[in-house]
C-alpha positions as CSV (number, residue, x, y, z in Angstrom):
1,M,95.8,118.4,77.5
2,L,95.7,121.0,74.7
3,K,97.9,121.6,71.9
4,F,97.8,125.1,70.3
5,F,99.2,126.8,67.2
6,K,100.3,123.9,65.4
7,R,99.6,125.7,61.9
8,N,101.6,125.5,59.0
9,R,104.6,127.2,59.1
10,K,104.6,128.2,55.6
11,D,101.4,130.2,56.0
12,N,102.6,131.8,59.3
13,I,105.6,133.2,57.3
14,E,103.5,134.5,54.5
15,H,101.2,136.1,57.0
16,T,104.0,137.7,58.6
17,Q,105.5,138.9,55.5
18,D,102.1,140.4,54.5
19,A,102.1,142.1,57.7
20,V,106.0,144.2,57.8
21,K,105.6,144.4,54.3
22,P,104.8,148.7,54.9
23,T,107.5,148.6,56.9
24,R,109.9,146.8,55.3
25,D,109.3,148.5,51.9
26,R,109.7,152.0,53.3
27,W,112.3,151.2,55.5
28,F,114.2,148.0,56.8
29,G,114.2,146.9,53.2
30,R,116.9,149.2,52.4
31,I,119.3,148.2,55.5
32,L,121.1,145.8,53.1
33,N,121.3,148.3,50.1
34,V,122.7,151.1,52.3
35,L,125.6,148.7,54.2
36,R,126.4,147.2,50.5
37,S,127.2,150.7,49.4
38,S,128.6,152.3,52.3
39,K,131.7,152.7,54.3
40,L,131.6,151.1,57.7
41,D,132.1,154.9,59.1
42,D,129.9,157.7,61.0
43,A,127.9,158.7,58.6
44,L,126.6,154.9,58.0
45,W,125.8,154.2,61.3
46,E,123.7,157.7,61.8
47,E,122.1,156.5,58.5
48,L,120.9,153.1,60.2
49,E,119.6,154.6,63.0
50,E,117.7,157.0,61.2
51,I,115.9,154.0,59.7
52,L,115.3,152.7,63.1
53,I,114.0,156.0,64.5
54,S,111.8,156.6,61.6
55,S,110.2,153.3,61.7
56,D,109.6,153.9,65.3
57,V,111.8,151.5,67.2
58,G,112.6,154.3,69.4
59,V,115.4,156.6,70.3
60,E,117.3,154.6,73.3
61,T,116.3,151.3,72.1
62,S,118.0,152.4,68.1
63,L,120.9,154.2,70.1
64,N,121.7,150.9,71.6
65,I,120.8,149.1,68.8
66,I,123.7,150.0,66.9
67,E,126.2,150.8,69.8
68,E,126.2,147.3,70.1
69,L,126.3,146.5,66.2
70,K,129.7,148.8,66.6
71,I,130.7,146.9,69.4
72,T,130.3,143.7,67.2
73,V,132.1,144.9,64.2
74,K,135.0,146.3,65.8
75,E,135.4,142.5,67.9
76,K,134.5,140.4,65.2
77,R,136.4,142.7,63.0
78,L,133.6,142.7,60.2
79,D,134.5,144.1,57.0
80,T,131.9,143.7,54.6
81,G,128.2,144.8,54.5
82,D,126.6,141.2,54.1
83,D,128.2,140.6,57.2
84,V,127.2,143.2,59.4
85,F,123.7,142.3,57.8
86,E,123.8,139.3,59.4
87,S,125.3,140.4,62.5
88,L,122.0,143.3,62.6
89,K,119.7,140.4,62.3
90,K,120.9,138.2,64.9
91,S,121.3,141.3,67.3
92,L,117.8,142.1,66.5
93,A,116.1,138.4,67.2
94,A,118.5,138.3,70.0
95,G,116.9,141.4,71.6
96,M,113.5,140.0,70.9
97,Q,113.4,136.5,71.8
98,H,111.7,136.7,75.3
99,E,112.2,132.9,77.4
100,N,109.6,130.0,76.9
101,S,107.1,132.8,75.0
102,E,107.0,129.5,71.9
103,S,106.2,127.1,74.2
104,L,102.9,128.7,75.7
105,W,101.5,128.0,72.6
106,L,103.3,125.6,70.6
107,D,103.8,122.7,73.4
108,E,101.0,120.5,75.1
109,T,99.5,122.3,78.0
110,E,97.8,120.4,80.9
111,I,94.8,122.2,82.7
112,N,92.1,121.3,85.0
113,G,88.8,122.6,83.7
114,P,89.0,125.2,80.8
115,Y,91.8,127.1,79.6
116,V,91.0,130.9,80.7
117,I,92.4,133.6,78.6
118,L,91.6,136.9,79.7
119,M,92.2,139.5,76.8
120,V,92.7,143.4,78.1
121,G,93.2,146.8,75.8
122,V,91.7,150.3,75.6
123,N,88.9,150.5,73.3
124,G,89.4,151.0,69.2
125,V,92.8,148.9,69.4
126,G,90.9,145.5,67.8
127,K,90.3,143.5,70.9
128,T,87.2,142.4,70.3
129,T,88.2,141.3,66.5
130,S,91.5,139.5,67.9
131,I,89.6,137.7,70.5
132,A,87.2,135.8,67.4
133,K,90.5,135.2,65.6
134,L,91.9,133.4,68.5
135,A,88.3,131.8,69.0
136,H,87.9,130.8,65.6
137,H,91.6,129.5,65.3
138,F,90.8,127.2,68.3
139,T,87.4,126.1,66.7
140,L,89.5,124.9,63.4
141,E,91.6,122.8,66.0
142,G,88.6,120.9,67.4
143,K,88.0,123.1,70.5
144,K,84.8,123.7,72.2
145,V,85.4,127.2,72.8
146,I,83.1,130.0,75.0
147,L,83.4,133.7,75.1
148,G,82.4,136.0,78.2
149,A,81.5,139.4,76.9
150,G,83.0,141.0,80.0
151,D,83.2,144.9,78.6
152,T,79.4,145.9,79.8
153,F,80.7,149.1,79.9
154,R,80.4,150.0,76.6
155,A,77.6,150.4,74.2
156,A,77.2,147.7,71.6
157,A,80.3,145.9,72.8
158,A,78.4,142.8,73.8
159,E,76.5,142.8,71.0
160,Q,79.4,142.8,68.9
161,L,81.1,139.7,70.4
162,E,77.6,137.9,70.3
163,I,77.7,138.8,66.0
164,L,81.3,137.5,65.7
165,G,80.5,134.4,68.2
166,N,77.7,133.3,65.6
167,Q,79.8,133.7,62.7
168,I,82.2,131.5,64.3
169,G,79.4,129.0,65.8
170,V,80.9,129.8,69.4
171,D,78.6,130.5,72.7
172,V,78.6,134.2,73.9
173,I,77.8,134.7,77.8
174,R,76.6,138.1,78.4
175,H,74.5,140.3,80.9
176,E,72.7,143.9,80.4
177,A,74.6,146.5,79.7
178,G,76.5,148.4,82.8
179,S,76.4,144.8,84.7
180,D,79.4,144.2,87.0
181,P,82.2,142.7,84.6
182,G,83.1,140.1,87.5
183,A,79.8,138.6,87.6
184,V,80.0,137.9,83.7
185,A,83.4,136.4,84.0
186,F,81.7,134.2,87.2
187,D,78.8,133.7,84.9
188,S,81.1,132.4,82.0
189,Y,83.8,130.2,84.0
190,Q,80.5,128.1,85.1
191,A,79.0,127.7,81.8
192,A,82.4,126.5,80.0
193,K,82.5,124.2,82.7
194,A,79.4,123.1,82.7
195,R,79.6,122.4,79.0
196,G,82.6,120.8,79.0
197,A,84.3,123.6,77.5
198,D,88.0,123.5,76.1
199,V,88.7,127.3,76.3
200,L,87.2,130.6,77.7
201,I,88.1,133.9,76.5
202,I,86.6,136.7,78.3
203,D,86.4,140.5,76.6
204,T,87.1,143.3,79.6
205,A,86.2,146.9,79.0
206,G,89.0,149.1,78.0
207,R,87.0,152.3,79.3
208,L,85.0,152.9,81.8
209,H,81.6,155.3,81.8
210,T,81.2,155.5,85.9
211,K,83.5,156.8,89.1
212,S,85.1,153.1,89.0
213,N,88.8,153.1,87.7
214,L,89.3,150.6,84.8
215,M,92.2,148.8,86.5
216,E,90.5,148.4,89.6
217,E,87.8,146.7,88.0
218,L,90.4,144.6,85.8
219,Q,91.6,143.6,88.8
220,K,88.6,142.3,90.5
221,V,87.7,140.3,87.0
222,N,90.9,138.7,87.6
223,R,90.3,138.2,91.0
224,V,87.0,136.7,90.2
225,I,88.7,133.8,87.8
226,T,91.3,133.4,90.3
227,R,88.8,132.5,93.1
228,L,87.1,129.6,90.5
229,E,90.3,128.2,89.5
230,A,93.7,128.8,91.1
231,T,95.5,128.7,87.9
232,A,93.6,130.8,86.4
233,P,93.7,133.2,84.0
234,H,96.3,130.7,82.1
235,Q,96.8,134.0,79.9
236,V,96.1,137.4,80.1
237,I,96.7,138.7,76.4
238,L,97.2,142.6,76.1
239,T,95.6,143.6,72.4
240,L,97.5,146.8,71.4
241,D,97.1,148.8,68.0
242,A,100.0,149.1,66.2
243,T,99.5,151.7,64.4
244,T,99.4,153.9,67.4
245,G,103.2,153.0,68.0
246,H,104.7,154.7,70.7
247,N,101.4,156.8,71.6
248,G,100.4,153.0,73.0
249,L,102.8,152.1,75.1
250,A,102.4,154.4,78.2
251,Q,98.9,152.7,78.1
252,A,100.4,149.0,78.3
253,K,102.3,149.9,81.2
254,S,99.5,150.5,82.9
255,F,97.5,147.4,82.3
256,K,101.3,145.5,82.5
257,D,101.1,147.1,85.8
258,A,97.4,146.3,86.6
259,V,96.7,142.7,86.1
260,D,100.4,141.0,85.0
261,C,100.2,140.6,81.2
262,T,101.4,137.5,80.0
263,G,101.8,138.1,76.2
264,I,101.0,140.5,73.7
265,F,98.5,140.2,70.7
266,L,99.6,143.4,68.0
267,A,96.6,144.4,66.1
268,K,96.9,145.9,62.7
269,L,100.8,145.5,62.1
270,D,99.6,145.5,58.5
271,G,98.2,148.9,58.7
272,T,101.5,150.5,59.4
273,A,105.0,151.6,58.2
274,R,106.4,151.9,61.2
275,G,106.7,148.4,62.2
276,G,109.7,149.1,64.6
277,I,107.0,149.4,67.4
278,V,107.8,145.5,67.6
279,I,111.2,145.8,68.5
280,A,110.3,148.4,71.3
281,I,108.0,146.9,72.7
282,K,110.0,144.1,74.0
283,Q,113.1,146.6,75.3
284,E,110.3,148.7,77.0
285,L,107.7,146.1,78.2
286,Q,109.2,143.1,78.8
287,V,106.0,141.4,77.8
288,P,106.5,138.3,74.5
289,I,104.6,139.5,71.9
290,L,102.3,135.8,70.8
291,F,100.4,137.2,68.3
292,I,100.3,139.7,65.3
293,G,97.4,140.5,63.3
294,T,97.9,140.8,60.0
295,G,95.0,141.9,58.0
296,E,90.9,142.1,58.9
297,G,89.9,138.8,57.5
298,I,89.5,136.5,60.7
299,T,92.4,134.2,59.8
300,D,95.0,137.1,59.2
301,F,96.9,136.3,62.5
302,A,100.0,134.6,63.1
303,P,101.4,133.7,65.9
304,F,104.7,135.6,66.4
305,D,108.2,133.8,65.8
306,T,110.9,136.0,66.4
307,H,113.0,134.6,63.6
308,D,110.3,134.6,60.8
309,F,109.9,138.2,61.9
310,V,113.6,139.4,61.2
311,E,113.6,138.0,58.3
312,S,110.6,139.0,56.5
313,L,111.0,142.8,57.7
314,L,114.8,142.9,56.7
315,S,114.3,141.4,53.3
316,P,115.8,143.8,50.8
317,V,113.3,145.6,49.1
């Protein structure tokens, strides 16, 4: 029986506030003042649309949000900026909420053998660092963690993971560069089971230097794990780089179609003022954001909480 991420709520909120600060300061923190100082007319709606689109929410999603807000204002006869602001917060939170996404990590989870997490994503998005952050957190919670260096195609990928593993005190299972990632997954699972590990996190390739198709390789790794344990992998987490904005969504859709991602680790959110991508991700991918990267340190991340995120994002500057 595992219990995930019973972290201090105050710490989570502080991490979230740090992560969204650039976006809040540049865009969303202006919204309340705009609503308070303007009439509820076409000029106001256009200004709100501009804020949303500029923060990388996306054109279609932004227009939908404003249209729904206009309908709510009319139906509920809202006539003050503060009332409209509260309605907007509720609408954004509802739009990002994913059924049972929080229970995946905050409830007790009963499994047979190690809890297997498959991490996927293109090279350079912060996948290896995100793995280390998760592994470090699990060790602080008293869990035994093993890492599988399944990215055998990128030069120094296994070395990087091994260095991070040594820093946080967890074993790393690796093969020679260029070897079969499915074999790494197999050996990693067997090692995790033999050593009584609670959690196994397997890194995967984000780019291949062979004639093989990346998605085919990922599907193969997925099948290897499932043959070893029918319920595994228990999570397939897609790592996205928040700083790439909408440019990363097309790649994300390919991963989702190939390996049925169960959640997203949104890395580097603190490094962009276009954090509206969080809203777009839910609308366009229909995959829950589980974690957000809030800095470069090993503890700089937080479980994603929709309410805390919206409150932090729209806090007036």
